[in-house]
N, C-alpha and C positions, 0 to 999 in steps of 0.2 A: 535521579530521584524524582524529578518533575518532568511531565510532558512538555515538549517544546512550546505548545500554545499556552501553557500555564506560566504566569508571572512568578518568578522566584522571589522577587522583592515582596510580593504580597504575603509570603509565608515567613518573612523575617520580622519578628517582633523585637528582637534584640540580637546581640552578637552570638549568644549561645546557639541560636538557630542556624548559624553558619558553619558550625563545627562538623556537621555530617555531609557538607557539600563537597563534591569532587572539585578538582582544580578547574575542569571545564565549566562546571556550574558556577564557580566563583567568577570566571571570566564573563559568563552571561549575566550574572548578577551585577557586575561592574557596568555593563552596557545599559542595563535597566536603570541603575542608580544614576548614571549620567543623564539619561532622558528625564528622570524625575527631578533632578536638580534644575535642568533647563526649564522645565515646565513650571516649577515653583517660583524661580527667580523672575520668570517672565511676568508673573502676577504681583510680585512684591518689590522687585528691584533688589540690588545688593551686590556683593562681591562675587561675580560669576566666574571670571577667568581663573582666579586662584583656586576656586572649589573644583572646577572641571579638571584642573591640572593634577589633582591628588585623588581622583576617584579610585584608581587601581591600588594606590598606596593605602587608602582608607580600608578598602575591602581586605587587602592582604593582611594589614595589621590586626584587624578585628578577627580574621579567620585564624591567624597564627597565635595571637596572644590571648590571655584570659582576662579581658576587661569585665568589670571595673576593678578587679584586684590588681591587675597590671595597669599601669598608668600611661596613657597616651597624652602627651602634652603638645598641643599645636601652637607653634610660635605665631604670634599675632592673633591667630584664631579666626581670621577672615576667610580661611579655606575650610571651615569646619562644617559646611552644609551637608556634605555626604555623610560625615560622622554623625550628625544629628539625626538624619533619616534612619541610619542603621541602629541607633541607640534609643529606639522607642519614641521618637518625636516626629515621625512621618506625618501623623494626623494633624500636627500643629505647624508643619513646615510652611504653610501658606499664611501664617501669622508672623513670619519672619520680619523683624525690625518694625513691627507695628506696635501701637500702644497695647500693653498687657500681653503681647505675644512673645515669641522666641527672640532671644538676643541674636544679633548678627555675629557674635563672637562666642567663645567658650565662656561659661559662667557657672561657678561652683554651686550657686543656689538653684540652678535650673535642672541639673542632672548629676547623679553619682558618676556618670561617665565623663563628666568634665572635672577632672581633679584639680585643675588650676586655671583660673580666669586669665584672659589675656585680651589685648587689643593694641598694645604697644609692642614693638618688635624686640627680638634678641634676648628674651627672658627664659626661653624654654629649657636650655641646657642647665642653667643655674637651678631652676625649679626641679628638673629631673634629678640632678645630683642630690638635692635636698630630700627627695623621695627615696633615693637609693640609700642615703644615710639612715633615714627613718626605718626602712626595711631591715637594714643590717643591725639596727638597734632594737629590733623586735616589734616594730609597729606593723599593723595589718596592711602591708603594701607589698606588691610583687615587683615585677620588672618595671623599670621606668624607661619610656621611649620618647625622646624629643624629636619632633618633626620641624625642621627649620629650613627656611628658604635661602637661596644664594645671596639675596639682598640682606636678609637679617643676619646672616653669619658674618657679614663684613663689619658689623658694629663691634666696638671694643668690648662690650659686655659679654658677647658670645665668646670671644677669645679669652677673656678672663676666666669664663666658666670652663672652657676646654682645657686651659692650663691647670686649673684646680682639679678638674675631673681626672686628668692624666696623673697628677700627683697622688690623688686619693686611690687610684687603681681599683675602683669599685666597679662592679658589673653595671654597665650603663650602655644604652643603645641610642645613637644619634642617627637619624635619617636626614641626610642633606637633600632636600627637594630642589634640584638645580634646574630651573626653567629658563636660564639665560640662553642656553643653547640645547639642542637635542641631538642625540645620535640616531641617524636614520639609515642604517645599512639596508641592503636588499632584504625583502620580506623573509623573516625566519632565520636569517644568518646568525644573529646573536642568540636567538632562542635555541637553535640547534646546537650551537657551540656549548652553551651552558646547560643543555638539557641533562647532562650526566651528573649534575650536582645532586647530592643526596643529603638528607637531614643529618647524617652521621659524619659528613665530611668536616674535618677541622677547618677553622677559618683561614688558616694559612693556605690551605689547598684552594679554597674559594678565591682568595686573593690572587694566587698564582694563575688560576684559570682565567680570571678577568684580565690580568696583565698579558697572558698569552693570547687571548682573543684580540686585545688591542694590537699586538704585534702582527697578528695574522690578517688584519684588515687591509683592504686596498689602500693605497696612499692617501687619497682625500679623506676617507673615513678614519684612517689611523690618525691623521692630523687632527681631525675633529675630536676624537677620543682623547688625544693628548692634551688638547686645549681644555677639554672638560676637566681633566685631572689638574691641570695647572691653574684653572680658575679658582680652585679652593685651596691649593697648596702654595701657590705663588712660586713654585719651583719646577724645574724640568724633571721629567721622569716620574717616579712613583710618589706615593703620598708621604714623602719624607717628613714634612712638617708635623703631620698628625702622628706619625710614628714616634717622632722625638717628643711629642707631648704625651705619649703613652697610650695612644689609640691604635687599635687594629683598623686599617683603612681598607674597605672593600668597594671596588667599583672602578670606573663608572658602569652602572647597569641601566637598562631601559626601564624607567619607572612606569611605563604603561604595558609592560609585558609580564603577565602573571606567571609565566613559566620561568621567569628570572626572579621576580620579587618573592614568590612563595618559598623556593628553596633557600634563598639567601636569608630570609627572615627566620625560617625554621632552623637553619644552621646556627644563626646567631642566638636564637633562644635556647638551643640545645647545648651549645658549646662555649658561649662567651663566658669568660671568667673576669674580665676587666672591661674597660670602655671600648666600644666599637663604633666606628663611623661608616655608614653605608651611603654611598654616593649614588643617588638615583636621578637620572636626567629625565625631565618631563617637558611637556609643552603646555604653557598656560593657555587656557581656553580649549584644551584638547577635546575633539569630537563635535565641536560646534563651529562651523566654518566662519560665521560672522565674527566670532570671538578670536579665533586663530588668526584671521586676516586683519583684525583691527590693530591700529598702532599701540593702543593701551591694553590689548587682549581682553577688553571688557572687564577691566579691573573693578570698576564700580559702575553699575548701570541702574537706570530707572526701569520702570516696567517696559517691556518690549514685545514686539510681534515675533513669535518663534520662526515663522516661515521666512521672514525677511531680515530679522535682526534689528528692525527699525525701533528705536527707543522713543517712548512717549516724552514729549517735551512741552513744558508750559511756555506760554508766550508772555514773557515779563514785560512790564511797562516801564522798567528802569534797569539800567545795567547792574551787574553784580558788583559788590564791593571789591571782590578780588580783581576783576577786570579794571575797575577804576584805579586801584592801586597800581596794577601792572602798567597801565597806560600812562599814569601820572609819573611813575618812577622812570619809565622810558623817556618821557619828555624831559624830565629833569636831567637824566643822564646825557641826553643829547646836548645839553648846555654846559655840563660839568664833567670833564673827562675823569675826575677822581672818583666818581660814583661807581661802585661795584655792588653786585648782589651775591648773596650766599643762601643756598637752600639745602635742606637735608632730605634729598630724594623726592621732593615735592615741587618741581618747577612749575607744572601746570596748576597744581593745587593752590600755590601761593601767588600765581600771576607772574612769576619771574620768567616764565617762558616767553612772555611778550617782549621783555627786554633782551632776552637771549637771542631772539630772532634778529634783532637789530644790532646788538653788541655781543656776539657770542663769546668773545674773549674776555668779557667783563662780568660774566655770570658763572658762578662756581657751584656745582652740585657735588656735595661732599659724601653723598650716600646717607644711609641710615646711621648718622653719627653726629647727633646734635651737640654732644660735648665738644668734639673736635671742631664743629662748625662755629661755635661761639668763640673759642679761643683762636681759631683761624681768622675770624673777623676782627678779633682784638689785635692780632698781629698786623693785619692790614691797616687798622686804624692807627696803630703806633707808627706805621711807616709813612703816614700822611694821607692815605686813601680815605674814602668815605663809604665804608661798608654798610649796606642794608641787609641785615640778617633776617630773612623772611621765614618764619617757622610758626606752625600752629601753636596756639596757647597750650594745649595739652601736651605737645611734644617738647615745647620749650622747657617744661618742668625737668626734662631729662638732662638739661645742661645748666641746672641752677648753680652748682658749685662754681662752674666756670664764669657764670654771670657775676657772681659775688667776687671771686678771687682774681679772675683775669681781666674783667671789664670794670666793675664798679670800684674796686679797691685802687685801681690804677687811674681811674677817672678817664678812661678811653672813650672817645665819641663813636661808639658802635650804635647804629640805628636799628632798633628791633621793630620789625613790622609783624604784628601779632594777629594772624588770621584766625578764623573760627572762634572768636571771642564769644562768650556766653553759651547758651544751650544750642546744640547743633542738630538735634532731631534724631534720625533713625540710628545713628551710631551710638547714641546713648551716653551714659555717664563716663565711660572711658575716654570719650573724645570731647567732653564738655570743656569749654574754656572758662572755668570758674575761678581760678586762683591767681592769675597773673598780676592783677592789680595789687592784691595783698602781698604777693611775694616779691614784687619789684618796688612798690612804693615805700617799703621799709628800708631800702638801701640808700645810704648817704650819697648825695650827689646825683641821684637818678631823676630824670624828668619823665613823667608818666602822663600820657595823653590818651583820650578815647574819642573817636569820631561819632558825633551825633547823627550825621547823615553822610551821604557820599561826597557832597561838596566840602564838608568839613574834613573828610579824609584827604582830599586833594590839598587842602591847606596844611594838613599835618605832615604830608610827604614833603611839601616845600619847606616847612619849618624844620623838619629833621635834616634835610639836605643842607640847610644853612647853619645848623647848630653844631658848634665845635667845642662846647664847654664841658662835655662829659657825656655819659650814656643817655640815650633818649628812646622812648618807646611810644608806639601808638597802636591801639587795638581796634579791630573792626570785625563784624560778624560774618557768618556764612550767609550766602543768598543774595537776593537782589536788594537794591537800595529803595528809597522811598519815592523816587521820581522827582527830586528837587532839580532845579535848573543848575547845571554845572558851569562853573566859570571857565574861561579859556585856559587859565593857568591858576594853580593854587597860590594863595597869599601866605606870606610869612607871618605867623601869629606872634603876638607879644607873649613871651614865656610867662606862664602863671596867671593868665588873664582869661576869664570866662566871658560870657555874653548874656544879655537879657533877650529872650525870645519873645515874651509877651508880658505886658504890665498888668498887674492886678492889685488888690488892696487887702484881701483877707488872708490868703495862704500863699506861701512860696514853695514851689517844687524845684529843687536843685537836681537836675538830671546829669548823669555822667555816662556818656556813651550812647549806644544805638537804641536805647529804650526811649529816646526823646519822642519818637512818634507816638508811642503808647502813652507817654505823659501828656502829650497834646490832646489825645483822645480823652483822657481822664479829665482834663481841664474843661473840655466841651461838656462832658457829663455833669461836672460840678457846676458849671454856669447855669445849667437847667435847674439846678437846686438852689440857685441864688448865691453861689459861692464864687467870689472873684479871685482868680488865681494868677500869680506871677510865675512865669516859667523861665528858669535860667539854665543855660547849658554850661556846665563847669569847664569843659574842655580839658582841664588839668586836675589830676589827683595829687600831683606833686610837681612843682610847688602849688599849694592851694592859693586860690584867689581870695585872700583873707578880707580884702575890702568888699568884694561882692558878698561874701558870707555875712559880714557885719551888717551890710545894707539890708540884706534879706531878713536877718534876725531881728533887727531893730524896727523894721517897718511892717512886720506881719505878725499875726497872732500865732501862726504855726509855720514850721519849716519841715519839709519832708525831702529826704534825699532818696534817689532812685538809681540803681545800677544793675547791670547784668553780671554781677560778680558775687563772690562769697562774703560771708561775715568776716570782718577784719580788713576790709578794703577801703573804698572811698568814704563811705558813711562813717566808718570808725575814725578816719582821719579828721573829718568835719567835726564829729563829736569831741574828739580830743582837743581840737582847737577851741571850740566853744567853751569847753570846761576850763581850759587853761586861761582863757581871757575873761572868765566870769560871766559869760553871756547866759549860761544856764541858771544863774542866780536871779535873773530878771523875769522869771515866769514864762520863758519861751517854751512853747510846746513843740517837741521835735520827735520825729520818727525816722528810722533808717530802713528802707526797703531794699533787701538784698536777696540773693538766692538763699534758701533755707540751709540749715546745717545738716543736710542729708545728701546722698547721691541720688539723683533723679533718673529713673529708668527711661529707656528709649520711648519715643513717640514722635509726633510732629513737633516742630518748635513751639507752635501755638499750644499744643497739649502739655508740653513740658513747662512752659511759662505759666499755664493755668495751675499745674500741680505745684509750682513754686510760689503761687500767690502774687504774681507780678503782672496780671492783666490790667487793662485800663479800669475795669470794674473793681478790681482789688485796690488799686490806688485811690479811686473815688471813695470807696467805703472806708478805707483807712483814714482818709482825711475827714470824712463825716463823723467818724468815731471820735476824732480829736476835738473838733469844734462844735459838734452837736451830740455830746455823749448821752443826752437824755433820750435820743432816738435808739440807742443801743444797737447800732448797726454792726453786723458781724461780717468780716471779710469773707468773700466767697470761698477762699481756700480753706477756711476753718469751719465752714458750715457743715 
């Protein structure tokens, strides 16, 4: 249809433009799409490896199915960049993850081609089944296709959905994007074997051909194909587990070979009557050597040079909070053999990789299974070990029932190291650590801490290691610290006791967590206006330092709490205590500065905190409004 020198991608305004392309042209389109993804992400940063791994799958799905009537649901959604380019968002792809730009994940409000928003894993099959029920009950929805990775399908929620989908026996297609290993036979071998597949072949025939191909492979390749099958079934031989769950199992096929993908998907669309699982093996980072050869396959990258793959790196003047945690925990573990670490598929993201290098037998990566991870840690605590459960705030939400039932109710001393607290930047609302203070501090017997700086984080790791009287948590943000001098070793803090950082006379600011630096900047601004400020670092949301709060309330005209968390967190607990003790009856002026009661879209952390009304200028103007209302100062976020 197009001359070779003409870019096919330039003629694709949406999936409907792909319907008249030949299979050969779709292959060329995939090559162009891969180059476009690499070019765009080199300018914006983002999840490169996962997106490159699904380029052919993306093209094939949009060529075969009728989106947006048919619903493609990308599990996690971090691999959706090719999908966005093909669905009318190419012109905006270089705004990816920037303020007011495209989300780095699927997002319902962004496009009709994003039927279900995601950013946490293992939700796609459940959602796809929901769309299937809607279709069967007369809603305007076509086929539902869930694309889920081999890591995501290991989570319990995915198996719950598979079980339910098999029992429902509704028409549903699951594409398992397996990039744990790839099948790499001699060029063209698998393609030629399966080239006889036609759209009118029954699925059973496709399945038998795939199994026959596996048997015909030379020994090393046959073993590789068998391992790929066993990866998802847990059993030897064919896809027995999926069949027993009620699925037709097709595969494994080469997820980068359009001559395999297209016939299989066409057959599934034409012939499927119940649930089908298509097992496609892919290579994360496919087609870009620096990504393919990198240990993390360029899972998440900053801006980079395409020719060399070299990523742009800032030169921090302080270590990251995550590294401070990892180093400190490793040091504590060297002194205490009972300390162990638990992570849910994020060893490097949480800093536990540092401890794992020194004590590999004492760090446990449970995969994308936060619920299991929490209860696993509870079991270790019950045995007498000292587990540190290191999970991002946003992902810890997935294990909340286990925190309540298996940890708090039993009073077990699990230590929760909560990374990515507060607003995290380009990943946006789905990854913001907004709610952990509120959802943990309401649990009886829970000790809840937040580090004001990286030295305080060291103290809290040491405190948690020493604490055996019940569950304890400490939170810290993404990114680099403030550059404070770090002690040789963390000190054990007195439980429930804060500290005075600066003495003043007019107004007290009670800070909880890593917004302490912004509070100090606000105090400097207020000093220029003649306002004398006491700064206190609460350290603990539970138990509260009630003596400190009483001191601040009685000796200042106004008290302002500041936190990087939602409404209902630290400030609410302080208000509750002041009301219960009658301090509000004495004319105390009090305000609680929290994240607003909305989900804040992606941007830089600074832009997000500006949108939240939590900059130093916002704090300054809030206080001036309290003590100098005649000036009628308006907070910047409300202007």
